[in-house]
MARPATI-823580 format. One record per residue: residue in one letter; x, y, z of N, C-alpha, C in turn. Coordinates in Angstrom, 1 decimal, decimal comma. Layout:
   fimar      nc1      nc2      nc3     cac1     cac2     cac3      cc1      cc2      cc3
       a        X        Y        Z        X        Y        Z        X        Y        Z
...
end
This chain:
   fimar      nc1      nc2      nc3     cac1     cac2     cac3      cc1      cc2      cc3
       x    172,8    136,6     73,0    171,4    136,8     72,8    171,1    138,3     72,5
       x    171,9    139,2     73,2    171,7    140,6     73,0    172,8    141,1     72,1
       x    172,5    142,0     71,1    173,5    142,5     70,2    174,1    143,8     70,6
       x    173,6    144,5     71,5    174,2    145,8     72,0    173,8    146,1     73,4
       x    174,5    147,0     74,0    174,2    147,5     75,3    172,8    148,2     75,3
       x    172,5    148,9     74,2    171,2    149,6     74,1    170,1    148,6     74,2
       x    170,3    147,4     73,5    169,2    146,4     73,4    169,0    145,8     74,8
       x    170,2    145,7     75,5    170,0    145,1     76,9    169,1    146,0     77,8
       x    169,3    147,3     77,6    168,6    148,3     78,4    167,1    148,3     78,0
       x    166,8    148,2     76,8    165,5    148,4     76,3    164,6    147,2     76,6
       x    165,2    146,0     76,7    164,5    144,8     77,0    163,6    144,8     78,2
       x    164,1    145,2     79,4    163,3    145,1     80,6    162,1    146,0     80,5
       x    162,2    147,2     79,9    161,1    148,1     79,8    160,0    147,6     78,9
       x    160,4    146,9     77,8    159,4    146,3     76,9    158,7    145,1     77,6
       x    159,5    144,3     78,3    158,9    143,2     78,9    158,0    143,6     80,0
       x    158,4    144,6     80,8    157,6    145,0     81,9    156,3    145,6     81,4
       x    156,3    146,3     80,3    155,1    146,9     79,7    154,1    145,8     79,3
       x    154,7    144,8     78,6    153,8    143,7     78,1    153,2    142,9     79,3
       x    154,0    142,7     80,4    153,5    141,9     81,5    152,4    142,7     82,2
       x    152,5    144,0     82,2    151,5    144,8     83,0    150,2    144,9     82,3
       x    150,1    144,5     81,0    148,9    144,6     80,2    147,9    143,6     80,7
       x    146,6    143,9     80,9    145,6    143,0     81,3    145,1    142,1     80,1
       x    145,4    142,5     78,9    145,0    141,7     77,8    145,7    140,4     77,6
       x    145,1    139,4     77,0    145,7    138,1     76,7    145,5    137,2     77,9
       x    145,6    135,9     77,5    145,4    134,9     78,6    146,7    134,5     79,2
       x    146,7    134,0     80,4    147,9    133,5     81,0    148,5    132,3     80,3
       x    149,8    132,2     80,1    150,4    131,1     79,5    151,6    130,8     80,3
       x    151,5    129,9     81,3    152,5    129,8     82,3    153,8    129,2     81,8
       x    153,8    128,2     80,9    155,1    127,8     80,3    155,9    128,9     79,7
       x    155,2    129,8     78,9    155,9    130,9     78,3    156,4    131,8     79,4
       x    155,6    132,1     80,4    156,1    133,0     81,5    157,3    132,4     82,2
       x    157,4    131,1     82,3    158,6    130,5     82,9    159,8    130,8     82,1
       x    159,6    130,6     80,8    160,7    130,9     79,8    161,2    132,3     79,9
       x    160,2    133,3     79,9    160,5    134,7     80,0    161,3    135,0     81,3
       x    160,8    134,3     82,4    161,5    134,5     83,7    162,9    134,1     83,6
       x    163,2    133,0     83,0    164,6    132,6     82,8    165,5    133,6     82,0
       x    164,9    134,1     81,0    165,5    135,1     80,1    165,9    136,3     80,9
       x    164,9    136,8     81,7    165,1    138,0     82,5    166,2    137,8     83,6
       x    166,2    136,6     84,2    167,2    136,3     85,2    168,6    136,3     84,6
       x    168,8    135,7     83,4    170,0    135,8     82,7    170,4    137,2     82,3
       x    169,5    138,0     81,9    169,7    139,4     81,5    170,2    140,2     82,7
       x    169,6    139,9     83,9    169,9    140,6     85,1    171,4    140,3     85,5
       x    171,8    139,1     85,3    173,1    138,7     85,7    174,1    139,4     84,8
       x    173,8    139,4     83,5    174,7    140,0     82,5    174,9    141,5     82,7
       x    173,9    142,1     83,1    173,9    143,6     83,3    174,9    144,0     84,4
       x    175,1    143,0     85,4    176,0    143,3     86,5    175,6    144,5     87,3
       x    176,5    145,4     87,6    176,2    146,5     88,5    175,8    147,7     87,7
       x    175,9    147,7     86,4    175,6    148,9     85,5    174,1    149,0     85,2
       x    173,8    150,1     84,6    172,4    150,4     84,2    171,4    150,1     85,4
       x    171,5    150,9     86,4    170,7    150,7     87,6    169,2    150,6     87,4
       x    168,7    151,5     86,6    167,3    151,6     86,3    166,8    150,3     85,6
       x    167,6    149,9     84,6    167,3    148,7     83,8    167,3    147,5     84,7
       x    168,3    147,4     85,6    168,4    146,3     86,5    167,2    146,2     87,4
       x    166,8    147,4     87,9    165,6    147,4     88,8    164,3    147,0     88,1
       x    164,2    147,4     86,8    163,1    147,0     86,0    163,0    145,5     85,8
       x    164,2    144,9     85,6    164,3    143,4     85,4    164,0    142,7     86,7
       x    164,5    143,3     87,8    164,2    142,7     89,1    162,7    142,7     89,4
       x    162,0    143,8     89,1    160,6    143,9     89,3    159,8    142,9     88,5
       x    160,3    142,8     87,2    159,6    141,9     86,3    159,8    140,4     86,8
       x    161,0    140,1     87,3    161,2    138,8     87,8    160,3    138,5     89,0
       x    160,2    139,5     89,9    159,3    139,3     91,1    157,9    139,1     90,7
       x    157,4    139,9     89,7    156,0    139,9     89,2    155,7    138,5     88,7
       x    156,7    138,0     87,8    156,4    136,7     87,2    156,5    135,6     88,2
       x    157,4    135,6     89,1    157,6    134,6     90,2    156,3    134,5     91,0
       x    155,7    135,6     91,4    154,5    135,6     92,2    153,3    135,1     91,4
       x    153,3    135,4     90,1    152,2    135,0     89,2    152,2    133,5     89,0
       x    153,4    133,0     88,8    153,6    131,5     88,6    153,3    130,8     89,9
       x    153,7    131,3     91,0    153,5    130,7     92,3    152,0    130,5     92,6
       x    151,2    131,4     92,2    149,7    131,4     92,5    149,0    130,8     91,3
       x    149,6    130,4     90,2    148,9    129,8     89,1    148,1    128,6     89,4
       x    148,6    127,6     90,1    147,8    126,4     90,4    146,6    126,7     91,1
       x    146,7    127,6     92,1    145,5    128,0     92,9    144,5    128,7     92,1
       x    144,9    129,6     91,2    143,9    130,3     90,3    143,3    129,3     89,3
       x    144,1    128,4     88,8    143,6    127,4     87,8    142,5    126,5     88,5
       x    142,8    126,0     89,7    141,9    125,2     90,4    140,6    125,9     90,7
       x    140,6    127,2     91,0    139,4    127,9     91,3    138,6    128,0     90,1
       x    139,2    128,3     88,9    138,5    128,4     87,7    137,8    127,1     87,3
       x    138,5    126,0     87,5    138,0    124,6     87,2    136,8    124,3     88,1
       x    137,0    124,7     89,4    135,9    124,3     90,4    134,6    125,1     90,0
       x    134,7    126,3     89,4    133,5    127,0     89,1    132,9    126,8     87,8
       x    133,6    125,9     87,0    133,2    125,6     85,6    132,1    124,5     85,5
       x    131,1    124,6     86,3    130,0    123,7     86,3    128,7    124,4     86,5
       x    127,6    123,7     86,1    126,3    124,2     86,4    125,9    123,9     87,8
       x    125,2    124,8     88,4    124,7    124,5     89,8    123,5    123,5     89,7
       x    123,2    122,9     90,8    122,0    122,1     90,9    120,7    122,8     90,4
       x    120,6    124,0     90,9    119,5    124,8     90,5    119,4    125,1     89,0
       x    120,5    125,4     88,4    120,6    125,6     87,0    120,2    124,4     86,2
       x    120,7    123,2     86,6    120,3    122,0     86,0    118,8    121,7     86,1
       x    118,3    122,0     87,3    116,9    121,8     87,5    116,0    122,7     86,6
       x    116,4    124,0     86,5    115,7    124,9     85,6    115,7    124,5     84,2
       x    116,9    124,0     83,7    117,0    123,5     82,3    116,1    122,3     82,1
       x    116,1    121,4     83,1    115,3    120,2     82,9    113,8    120,5     82,9
       x    113,4    121,4     83,8    112,0    121,8     83,9    111,6    122,5     82,6
       x    112,4    123,4     82,0    112,1    124,0     80,8    111,9    123,0     79,7
       x    112,9    122,1     79,6    112,8    121,0     78,5    111,5    120,2     78,7
       x    111,2    119,8     79,9    110,0    119,0     80,1    108,7    119,7     79,8
       x    108,7    121,0     80,0    107,5    121,9     79,7    107,4    122,2     78,3
       x    108,4    122,1     77,5    108,4    122,5     76,1    108,9    121,3     75,2
       x    108,8    120,1     75,7    109,4    118,9     75,1    108,8    118,6     73,7
       x    107,6    119,0     73,5    107,0    118,8     72,2    107,4    119,8     71,1
       x    108,2    120,7     71,5    108,7    121,8     70,6    110,1    121,7     70,2
       x    110,5    122,4     69,2    112,0    122,5     68,9    112,6    123,4     69,9
       x    113,7    122,9     70,6    114,4    123,7     71,6    115,8    123,9     71,2
       x    116,2    125,2     71,2    117,6    125,5     70,8    118,5    125,6     72,0
       x    119,8    125,3     71,8    120,7    125,5     72,9    120,8    126,9     73,4
       x    120,7    127,8     72,5    120,7    129,3     72,8    119,5    129,6     73,8
       x    118,4    128,9     73,6    117,2    129,2     74,5    117,5    128,6     75,9
       x    118,2    127,5     76,0    118,5    126,9     77,3    119,6    127,8     78,0
       x    120,5    128,4     77,2    121,4    129,3     77,7    120,8    130,5     78,3
       x    119,8    131,0     77,6    119,0    132,2     78,1    118,3    131,9     79,4
       x    117,8    130,6     79,6    117,1    130,2     80,8    118,0    130,4     82,0
       x    119,3    130,1     81,9    120,2    130,2     83,0    121,2    131,3     82,9
       x    121,0    132,2     81,9    121,9    133,3     81,8    123,3    133,0     81,3
       x    123,4    132,1     80,3    124,7    131,7     79,8    124,7    131,8     78,3
       x    125,8    132,1     77,6    125,9    132,1     76,2    125,9    130,6     75,7
       x    125,6    130,5     74,4    125,5    129,1     73,8    126,8    128,3     74,0
       x    127,9    128,9     73,7    129,2    128,2     73,8    129,6    127,9     75,3
       x    129,3    128,9     76,1    129,6    128,7     77,6    128,7    127,6     78,1
       x    127,4    127,6     77,8    126,5    126,5     78,3    127,0    125,2     77,8
       x    127,4    125,1     76,6    127,9    123,8     76,1    129,1    123,2     76,9
       x    130,0    124,1     77,2    131,2    123,7     78,0    130,7    123,3     79,4
       x    129,8    124,1     80,0    129,4    123,8     81,4    128,6    122,5     81,4
       x    127,8    122,2     80,4    127,1    121,0     80,3    128,0    119,8     80,3
       x    129,1    119,9     79,5    130,0    118,8     79,4    130,7    118,5     80,7
       x    131,1    119,6     81,4    131,7    119,5     82,7    130,8    118,9     83,8
       x    129,5    119,3     83,7    128,6    119,0     84,8    127,9    117,6     84,6
       x    127,4    117,4     83,3    126,6    116,2     83,1    127,3    115,2     82,2
       x    128,5    115,5     81,6    129,2    114,6     80,8    128,7    114,4     79,4
       x    127,8    115,3     79,0    127,2    115,2     77,6    126,8    116,6     77,1
       x    126,7    116,7     75,8    126,3    118,0     75,2    124,8    118,3     75,4
       x    124,4    119,5     75,3    123,0    119,9     75,5    122,1    119,1     74,6
       x    122,4    119,0     73,3    121,6    118,3     72,4    121,4    116,8     72,8
       x    122,4    116,2     73,3    122,4    114,8     73,8    121,5    114,7     75,0
       x    121,6    115,7     75,9    120,7    115,7     77,1    119,2    115,9     76,7
       x    119,0    116,7     75,7    117,6    117,0     75,3    117,1    115,7     74,7
       x    117,8    115,0     73,9    117,4    113,8     73,3    117,1    112,7     74,3
       x    117,9    112,7     75,4    117,7    111,8     76,5    116,4    112,0     77,2
       x    116,0    113,3     77,4    114,7    113,6     78,0    113,6    113,2     77,1
       x    113,7    113,4     75,8    112,7    113,0     74,8    112,5    111,5     74,8
       x    113,6    110,8     74,8    113,5    109,3     74,8    112,9    108,8     76,1
       x    113,2    109,4     77,3    112,7    109,0     78,6    111,1    109,1     78,5
       x    110,6    110,3     78,0    109,2    110,4     77,9    108,6    109,4     76,9
       x    109,3    109,1     75,8    108,8    108,2     74,9    108,6    106,8     75,5
       x    109,6    106,4     76,3    109,5    105,1     77,0    108,3    105,1     78,0
       x    108,1    106,2     78,6    106,9    106,2     79,5    105,6    106,1     78,8
       x    105,5    106,8     77,6    104,3    106,8     76,8    104,1    105,4     76,2
       x    105,2    104,8     75,8    105,1    103,4     75,2    104,6    102,4     76,2
       x    105,0    102,6     77,4    104,6    101,6     78,4    103,3    101,8     79,1
       x    102,8    103,1     79,1    101,6    103,4     79,9    100,4    103,8     79,0
       x    100,6    104,0     77,7     99,5    104,4     76,8     99,4    103,5     75,6
       x     98,3    103,7     74,9     98,2    103,0     73,6     98,3    103,9     72,4
       x     98,9    105,1     72,7     99,1    106,1     71,6     99,8    105,5     70,4
       x     99,5    106,0     69,2    100,2    105,5     68,0    101,6    106,1     68,0
       x    102,5    105,4     67,3    103,9    105,9     67,2    104,0    107,3     66,7
       x    103,2    107,7     65,7    103,3    109,0     65,2    102,9    110,1     66,2
       x    101,9    109,7     67,1    101,5    110,6     68,1    102,6    110,8     69,2
       x    103,2    109,7     69,6    104,3    109,7     70,6    105,4    110,5     70,1
       x    105,7    110,3     68,8    106,8    111,1     68,2    106,6    112,6     68,3
       x    105,4    113,0     68,0    105,1    114,5     68,1    105,1    115,0     69,5
       x    104,5    114,2     70,4    104,5    114,6     71,8    105,9    114,7     72,4
       x    106,8    113,9     71,9    108,2    114,0     72,4    109,1    114,9     71,7
       x    108,5    115,6     70,7    109,3    116,7     70,0    110,1    116,2     68,8
       x    109,9    115,0     68,3    110,6    114,5     67,1    109,9    115,0     65,9
       x    110,6    115,3     64,9    110,0    115,9     63,7    109,0    115,0     63,0
       x    109,3    113,7     63,0    108,3    112,7     62,4    108,6    111,3     63,0
       x    107,8    110,3     62,6    107,9    109,0     63,2    109,3    108,3     62,9
       x    109,8    108,6     61,6    111,0    108,0     61,2    112,2    108,6     62,1
       x    112,2    109,9     62,3    113,2    110,5     63,2    113,1    109,9     64,6
       x    111,9    109,7     65,1    111,7    109,1     66,4    112,3    107,7     66,5
       x    112,0    106,9     65,5    112,4    105,5     65,5    113,9    105,4     65,4
       x    114,6    106,3     64,6    116,0    106,2     64,5    116,7    106,6     65,9
       x    116,1    107,7     66,5    116,7    108,2     67,7    116,5    107,2     68,8
       x    115,3    106,6     68,9    115,0    105,6     69,9    115,9    104,4     69,8
       x    116,1    103,9     68,6    116,9    102,7     68,4    118,4    103,0     68,7
       x    118,8    104,2     68,4    120,2    104,6     68,7    120,4    104,6     70,2
       x    119,4    105,1     71,0    119,5    105,2     72,4    119,2    103,9     73,2
       x    118,2    103,2     72,7    117,8    102,0     73,5    118,2    100,6     72,9
       x    118,7    100,7     71,7    119,1     99,4     71,1    118,0     98,6     70,3
       x    116,8     99,0     70,5    115,7     98,4     69,8    114,7     99,5     69,3
       x    113,8     99,2     68,3    112,9    100,2     67,9    111,7    100,3     68,8
       x    110,9    101,4     68,7    109,8    101,6     69,7    108,8    100,5     69,8
       x    108,5     99,9     68,6    107,5     98,8     68,6    108,0     97,6     69,4
       x    109,3     97,2     69,2    109,8     96,1     70,0    109,9     96,4     71,5
       x    110,2     97,7     71,8    110,2     98,1     73,2    108,8     97,9     73,8
       x    107,8     98,4     73,2    106,4     98,3     73,7    106,0     96,9     73,8
       x    106,4     96,0     72,9    106,0     94,6     72,9    106,7     93,9     74,1
       x    108,0     94,3     74,3    108,7     93,7     75,4    108,1     94,1     76,8
       x    107,7     95,3     76,9    107,0     95,8     78,1    105,7     95,0     78,3
       x    104,9     94,8     77,3    103,7     94,1     77,4    103,9     92,7     77,8
       x    104,9     92,0     77,2    105,2     90,6     77,5    105,6     90,5     78,9
       x    106,4     91,4     79,4    106,9     91,4     80,8    105,8     91,6     81,8
       x    104,8     92,5     81,4    103,7     92,7     82,3    102,8     91,4     82,4
       x    102,6     90,8     81,2    101,8     89,5     81,2    102,5     88,5     82,0
       x    103,8     88,4     82,0    104,6     87,4     82,7    104,4     87,6     84,2
       x    104,5     88,9     84,6    104,3     89,2     86,0    102,9     88,9     86,5
       x    101,9     89,2     85,6    100,5     88,9     86,0    100,3     87,4     86,2
       x    100,9     86,6     85,3    100,7     85,2     85,4    101,5     84,5     86,6
       x    102,6     85,2     86,9    103,5     84,7     87,9    102,8     84,6     89,3
       x    102,0     85,6     89,6    101,3     85,6     90,9    100,5     84,4     91,2
       x     99,5     84,1     90,3     98,6     82,9     90,5     99,4     81,6     90,5
       x    100,5     81,6     89,7    101,3     80,3     89,6    102,0     80,1     90,9
       x    102,5     81,2     91,5    103,1     81,0     92,8    102,2     80,5     93,9
       x    100,9     81,1     93,9     99,9     80,7     94,9     99,6     79,2     94,7
       x     99,4     78,8     93,4     99,1     77,4     93,2    100,2     76,4     93,7
       x    101,4     76,8     93,4    102,6     76,0     93,9    102,6     75,9     95,4
       x    102,3     77,0     96,1    102,3     77,1     97,5    101,1     76,2     98,1
       x    100,0     76,2     97,4     98,8     75,4     97,9     99,1     73,9     97,7
       x     99,8     73,6     96,6    100,1     72,2     96,4    101,1     71,7     97,4
       x    102,0     72,5     97,8    103,0     72,1     98,8    102,3     71,9    100,2
       x    101,3     72,7    100,4    100,5     72,5    101,7     99,7     71,2    101,7
end
């Protein structure tokens, strides 16, 4: 592996300098490979080149300690890679208060003090979906409420829920709910009529049995 005694001596100092640098991300498989190389180099040096051998020994100890604590550090990072309940609530409240407007992911990030890319990752880890998907989910939820509780026209519901137009609203609604908004409203009305008629029918059956 080494072509000369000089190369043997220079290796530990280069490796030690690189490992001491705070730049770069940890790559534990590579560190294990480097550790094996350093161990082999230490054996080959034998009792000569005392300073080089000490440098290699220090590098081995450094790498061994780092690898030993790697799972602990990784688990801590993963545990913290989520949005808190309070952050989710703030995002939801902001969306609901501005739901008739165009809302950018960058704006949601600003609400909780996160960058756009970081927020997207946290959203995935916390809620299992992207910010845009969550936003659409909130818009559709409001649309369902308005379809069932009001007689507003489809175009008005589309605007109140933040869709660019009725066609966009219909496509998004069908993609999420499996039916178009008109069919959804009709199904709700039919269900309410069935419930309204069911009460008197039950009373009549009860009176007949008596």
